[in-house]
Each structure stands twice: as structure tokens, then as C-alpha cells.
C-alpha positions in Angstrom: 50.9 -7.1 11.9 47.1 -7.6 11.7 45.1 -4.6 12.5 41.9 -5.4 14.5 38.7 -4.4 12.7 35.7 -5.5 14.8 33.1 -4.1 12.4 34.6 -6.0 9.4 34.8 -9.2 11.5 31.1 -8.9 12.4 30.1 -8.1 8.8 32.0 -11.1 7.5 30.1 -13.5 9.7 26.8 -11.8 8.9 27.4 -12.0 5.2 28.4 -15.7 5.4 25.0 -16.5 7.0 23.2 -14.4 4.5 24.8 -16.2 1.6 24.0 -19.5 3.1 20.3 -18.6 3.5 20.0 -17.6 -0.2 22.0 -20.6 -1.4 19.7 -23.0 0.3 17.0 -22.0 -2.3 19.1 -22.7 -5.3 17.9 -25.4 -7.7 14.6 -26.1 -5.8 11.1 -25.9 -7.1 8.6 -23.4 -6.0 6.9 -26.1 -4.0 10.0 -27.2 -2.2 11.0 -23.7 -1.1 7.6 -23.1 0.3 6.4 -26.4 1.7 6.2 -26.7 5.5 8.6 -29.3 6.8 8.0 -29.0 10.5 4.8 -29.1 12.6 5.1 -25.3 13.0 5.3 -24.7 9.3 9.0 -23.9 8.9 9.9 -23.5 5.2 12.9 -22.2 3.3 11.4 -19.2 1.6 9.7 -18.1 4.8 13.0 -18.2 6.6 14.5 -15.9 4.0 11.5 -13.5 4.3 11.9 -13.5 8.1 15.6 -12.7 8.1 15.0 -9.9 5.6 12.5 -8.4 8.0 14.8 -8.8 10.9 17.6 -6.8 9.2 15.3 -4.1 7.9 13.8 -3.6 11.4 16.9 -3.8 13.5 19.2 -1.8 11.2 16.5 0.4 9.9 13.8 1.3 12.4 16.1 0.9 15.4 18.4 3.6 14.0 15.8 6.0 12.6 16.2 4.7 9.0 12.9 3.0 8.2 13.0 1.1 5.0 9.3 0.9 4.2 8.2 4.4 5.1 4.4 5.0 5.2 3.3 1.8 3.3 4.9 -1.2 4.9 3.8 -4.7 3.8 0.9 -6.5 5.5 3.4 -8.7 7.5 5.4 -5.8 9.0 5.4 -5.5 12.8 3.7 -2.1 12.7 0.7 -3.5 10.8 -0.7 -5.9 13.5 -0.1 -8.9 11.2 -1.5 -12.3 11.7 0.9 -14.5 13.8 3.9 -15.9 11.8 3.0 -13.9 8.6 6.7 -13.0 8.2 7.6 -16.7 8.2 6.0 -17.8 4.9 5.4 -16.4 1.5 1.9 -15.9 0.0 1.1 -17.0 -3.5 1.6 -13.4 -4.6 5.1 -13.1 -3.1 7.6 -14.6 -5.5 11.0 -16.1 -4.8 12.6 -13.2 -6.7 10.7 -10.6 -4.7 11.7 -12.1 -1.4 15.3 -12.7 -2.3 15.4 -9.2 -3.9 14.0 -7.7 -0.6 16.7 -9.6 1.3 19.4 -8.2 -0.9 17.9 -4.7 -0.5 18.0 -5.3 3.3 21.8 -6.0 3.0 22.3 -2.6 1.3 20.1 -0.8 3.8 21.8 -2.5 6.7 25.2 -1.8 5.1 24.5 1.9 4.9 23.5 2.0 8.6 26.6 0.1 9.6 29.0 2.1 7.5 27.8 5.5 8.7 27.7 4.6 12.5 30.2 3.6 15.1 29.7 0.3 17.0 28.8 2.4 20.1 26.1 4.4 18.3 22.8 4.3 20.1 19.5 3.2 18.6 16.1 2.4 20.0 14.2 -0.9 19.3 10.5 0.3 19.0 8.9 -3.1 19.7 10.9 -3.8 22.9 9.7 -2.8 26.3 10.6 0.8 27.1 13.2 0.1 29.7 15.2 -2.1 27.3 14.8 -0.2 24.1 18.2 1.6 24.0 20.9 -0.5 22.3 24.2 0.0 20.6 24.9 -0.9 16.9 27.4 -3.5 18.3 24.6 -5.2 20.2 22.3 -5.2 17.2 25.0 -6.6 14.9 25.6 -9.5 17.3 21.9 -10.1 17.7 21.2 -10.2 13.9 24.3 -12.4 13.3 23.0 -14.8 16.0 19.5 -14.8 14.5 20.6 -15.3 10.9 23.0 -18.0 11.8 20.3 -19.8 13.8 18.0 -19.7 10.8 20.8 -20.8 8.5 21.0 -23.9 10.6 17.3 -24.4 10.2 17.7 -24.0 6.4 20.5 -26.6 6.5 18.2 -29.2 8.0 15.3 -28.4 5.7 17.4 -28.6 2.6 18.8 -31.9 3.7 15.3 -33.2 4.2 14.2 -32.0 0.7 17.0 -33.4 -1.5 19.9 -34.5 0.7 22.1 -31.4 0.0 24.3 -30.4 2.9 26.9 -27.8 3.6 27.5 -24.1 4.3 28.0 -23.1 0.7 28.7 -24.8 -2.6 31.8 -26.9 -2.3 32.1 -26.3 1.5 30.1 -29.0 3.1 32.4 -29.6 6.1 31.0 -33.1 6.3 32.9 -36.4 6.9 33.8 -38.0 3.6 31.7 -41.0 2.9 29.5 -42.4 0.2 25.7 -43.0 0.6 26.3 -46.5 2.0 28.7 -45.1 4.6 26.1 -42.5 5.7 23.4 -45.2 5.9 25.6 -47.3 8.1 26.4 -44.3 10.3 22.8 -43.4 10.7 21.9 -47.0 11.5 24.6 -47.1 14.1 23.2 -43.9 15.8 19.7 -45.3 15.7 21.0 -48.5 17.3 22.8 -46.6 20.1 19.8 -44.5 20.8 17.6 -47.6 21.1 20.1 -49.3 23.4 20.4 -46.3 25.7 16.6 -46.0 25.8 16.4 -49.6 27.0 
């Protein structure tokens, strides 16, 4: 018989998304992990920095366990940062620092999750007063959703950079086909889109 363990289930899906985010940086140059690939500047290292901050805020500040203490970084929500400052890395912020911060966030989040029940109450300081009270369960679902969403962004960015696809090394979940097959497939989709458009 399988015993239900909701917390373990939630943590598994969160960790899968975390691992995907970090893996998307592997083997790329400093330029490629930082370069903006959308009109709004979305970039791989910035996505990792953002999800690190999301975890530290939601599993830290929300439950009375601030990570940064009295000297948060310039991009932290309490510092009145410039817009989007958590979505890109400055020249002084290295890949190792940001990935290291993300891994520290996992540990900090893990301690919060391990010591609290799913119905434990926290307060999100940056939300409107009437909505600030939340449960750990709510925050876990919210952070999983946010991290998975950004892992999807990272999938697309990585494919644009060097054609790499997949959820993790060896797990691409893609139809089998060589480059010629994919080119024919893409051409077919383009043709259909043009036909429908008239």
C-alpha cells in the first residue's frame, strides 16, 4: 500500500523544476546565459536569480525566517530596487554566485518546509493587508507554479541559443526525429499557419 505524503509530492515537483532551471545554464558561455532573448530582456541567468529570490522571500520572509537579515542585496523587494533588477545579473554577479544563492535558497526553503505543517500560517509582507495570511501549502503550490513557469521560459531560451531541448539530460520527451525531420515538421506548421491566415 502506498502511503500518501502530500509534502513529499510537492517537494518532488519543486525540485524537478529547480534542477531544470540550473541545468539550462550548463555548457553555455557567460554571454549566452546573460543575453536578452526577448523584447522584455528575458535571459537564463536572470531567471535563475529571480526564482532564487522567489524562494527566499516566500519561504523565508513569509514565515518569519528572513534569509538576508539587515543587509539584503540591492535588488531585494525591501530595497526599492529598479524595475526588473531581480531578472538579470550585473557584471559583478557571477554565475557561481547566483547558482550558489539558488542552492542556498533550497536549503533555507527546505528548513522552513521541514519544520512546519502544510497548514502553518505565514504572512506575505508585500501583498495587500487583506490577502497576506497564507498557508505553507498555498506557498508551496505558488512557488512550484512560478518555478515551473520559468523553467518553461528557460526551455525556450535554451533551444533558441543552441537547440538543446528537454527537461533534464537524457529526458527530452520529444518526438524522435533527425534535424531534417524537425525542419520538415516546422515547415509544415508554418504552411498550415499561413493557410489558416489566408
